[in-house]
C-alpha positions, 0 to 999 in steps of 0.5 A, spaced: 500 500 500 502 506 498 504 511 503 499 517 503 503 524 502 502 529 508 499 535 506 503 541 506 503 546 512 500 552 509 503 559 512 501 566 510 505 572 512 501 578 513 506 584 511 503 589 507 509 593 504 513 587 502 510 587 495 515 592 492 520 586 494 517 581 490 516 586 484 522 591 483 518 594 478 513 597 483 516 603 488 514 603 495 517 605 502 520 598 505 524 597 512 527 591 515 520 588 517 519 587 509 526 584 508 525 579 513 519 576 511 521 576 504 527 572 505 523 567 510 517 567 505 521 565 499 526 560 502 520 557 505 516 556 499 522 552 496 520 546 500 514 542 498 512 541 505 510 548 505 505 552 501 506 559 502 502 566 501 503 573 503 498 578 504 500 585 501 497 592 499 494 594 493 499 597 488 495 596 482 497 589 481 492 583 480 488 580 486 493 574 486 500 573 483 505 568 484 512 570 485 518 566 487 514 561 489 510 565 494 502 566 492 501 574 493 494 576 495 492 583 494 488 587 500 486 594 501 491 600 499 493 605 504 489 611 507 482 607 506 477 607 511 478 602 517 471 598 516 473 597 508 480 596 510 478 591 515 473 587 511 478 587 505 483 584 510 479 579 513 477 577 506 484 576 504 486 572 510 480 567 508 483 567 501 489 565 504 486 559 508 493 558 511 494 554 518 499 559 520 499 566 520 505 570 521 505 578 522 510 583 524 509 590 526 504 592 532 499 596 528 491 595 528 492 589 522 496 585 528 490 585 532 485 583 526 490 578 524 490 575 531 482 576 532 481 572 525 485 566 527 482 566 534 475 566 530 477 561 525 481 556 529 488 558 526 495 559 529 498 566 530 505 567 530 508 574 532 515 576 530 517 583 533 520 588 529 523 593 534 526 594 541 520 599 543 515 593 542 518 589 547 520 594 553 513 597 554 514 603 550 509 602 544 504 600 549 505 606 553 505 611 547 499 607 544 493 606 549 488 603 544 493 599 539 497 597 545 491 594 549 490 590 542 497 588 541 498 585 548 491 581 547 495 579 540 501 577 544 498 573 549 493 569 544 499 568 539 501 560 539 508 563 538 512 569 539 519 570 536 524 576 538 530 578 534 535 578 540 535 575 547 534 582 551 527 583 547 525 576 549 527 578 556 523 584 556 517 581 553 516 576 559 517 582 564 512 587 560 507 583 557 508 576 560 509 572 554 515 567 553 518 568 546 524 564 542 529 568 539 531 567 532 535 572 528 534 576 522 536 572 516 539 574 509 542 571 503 550 571 503 553 570 496 560 570 496 564 576 499 566 581 493 571 587 495 571 594 492 575 600 494 572 603 500 571 610 499 565 613 503 562 613 510 555 610 509 548 611 513 542 607 510 535 608 513 528 611 513 527 618 515 523 616 522 524 620 528 527 614 532 533 614 527 535 621 528 538 622 521 540 629 522 545 627 527 549 624 520 549 630 517 552 633 523 557 628 523 559 630 516 559 637 518 564 635 523 569 631 519 569 635 512 575 631 509 571 625 509 566 623 504 559 621 507 553 617 503 546 618 506 541 613 503 534 616 506 527 614 504 522 618 506 518 615 512 511 615 512 507 621 515 514 625 515 512 632 514 519 635 515 523 630 510 524 636 505 528 640 510 532 634 511 534 634 504 535 641 503 540 641 509 543 635 506 544 638 500 548 644 503 554 639 505 559 639 500 562 632 503 555 629 503 552 625 497 544 624 499 540 619 495 533 619 496 532 611 494 536 605 492 532 599 489 533 593 494 537 589 489 542 595 488 543 597 495 549 592 495 554 596 491 554 602 497 555 597 502 561 594 498 564 601 498 563 603 505 568 604 510 563 603 515 556 603 516 553 609 521 547 608 525 544 614 529 538 611 532 535 611 539 533 604 539 532 598 534 530 591 534 536 588 530 537 593 524 537 589 517 542 594 515 547 591 520 546 584 517 547 588 510 554 591 513 556 585 516 555 580 510 559 585 505 564 586 511 563 593 513 564 595 520 559 598 524 559 604 528 553 605 532 551 611 537 546 607 541 544 600 538 548 594 540 543 588 540 545 583 546 552 587 545 554 583 539 558 589 536 563 588 542 562 580 543 564 579 536 568 585 534 564 587 528 564 594 530 563 599 535 558 602 540 558 609 543 553 608 548 550 614 547 556 618 548 557 623 542 564 625 543 566 617 544 562 616 537 566 621 533 573 618 536 570 611 534 569 613 527 576 616 527 579 609 529 575 605 524 578 610 519 584 606 520 585 601 514 588 595 519 582 596 524 577 597 519 579 590 515 579 586 522 572 589 524 570 587 517 572 580 517 569 579 523 563 582 521 562 577 515 564 571 520 559 573 524 553 574 519 555 567 516 555 564 523 548 567 525 544 570 519 545 565 514 538 564 511 539 556 510 540 556 518 535 561 520 529 557 515 531 551 519 529 554 526 522 557 522 520 550 520 521 547 527 517 552 529 511 551 524 511 544 525 510 544 532 505 549 531 501 545 526 501 539 530 497 542 536 
């Protein structure tokens, strides 16, 4: 008698702005959350034991498309009425017909997905996007959404944090247990290029403090700086940032670089600079590591990895130390050592082929409940 083949595990990622990664011809604002799910979804889809879908926003595409093995299901666009958006989202969730729904980012959409899973007996997985979700900041600053977020986490079948500190904070602030799975990346062979610029990459969100990079460039006029800065959603001061940047002679300001071309800038970077107040685990840190660029951070140092693995330097909020560290990394020997360590770190902890095994284990356990 033939052995019956097990049905594929159906997993749906809900990440509305990820469509532009699957379809590079379409422009849109993305961040680390979108990159994270893009890598996981398309890698999981390579396994015949999984059927993978992704719910994305309306960018004018067909209602359902298949790209890179992932079924993309269109829901409502942005800035629509809440009732209509909720209806369209639930319809898309139903179309996906997944066993497991995975969400990242603490918006009202997260609560809607958790409610859908509760109503229809599906499994819900939440993946943290930033440190502020774990340390209680988001909950304090957003009363209603914070309440919905807490409910969603407490009804999740699994919560996944980006680092140990965030997992610890979630246990203390929300009372949920989270497992740690680091952000994944594809790691092609290392290509070395002439390193000729100090790099900053990100959105113009207030928490990322982009103006500090301009201040840094002004303070060191003999060095070349490159800033790739997308306009953050609801940023009303972006034009002011652009205008000020254009007045700095040793700074090249670029509003947007397609995701598939950003590697060129990391390969040229003498270092990646991060000026954020807080983050979970920046996607740009992994991009820097995989292209052997040292990291200089003002505040962000998840689980102290910059020190532990000697991938870069963190000033712990001290501006004078920040500038001093920058000058140290400009030394070629120091930069080469840190850069090589960074690449080794990425290979050990962020290789998509290693990370995806942890997600598969998590999804299999949940599917068997």
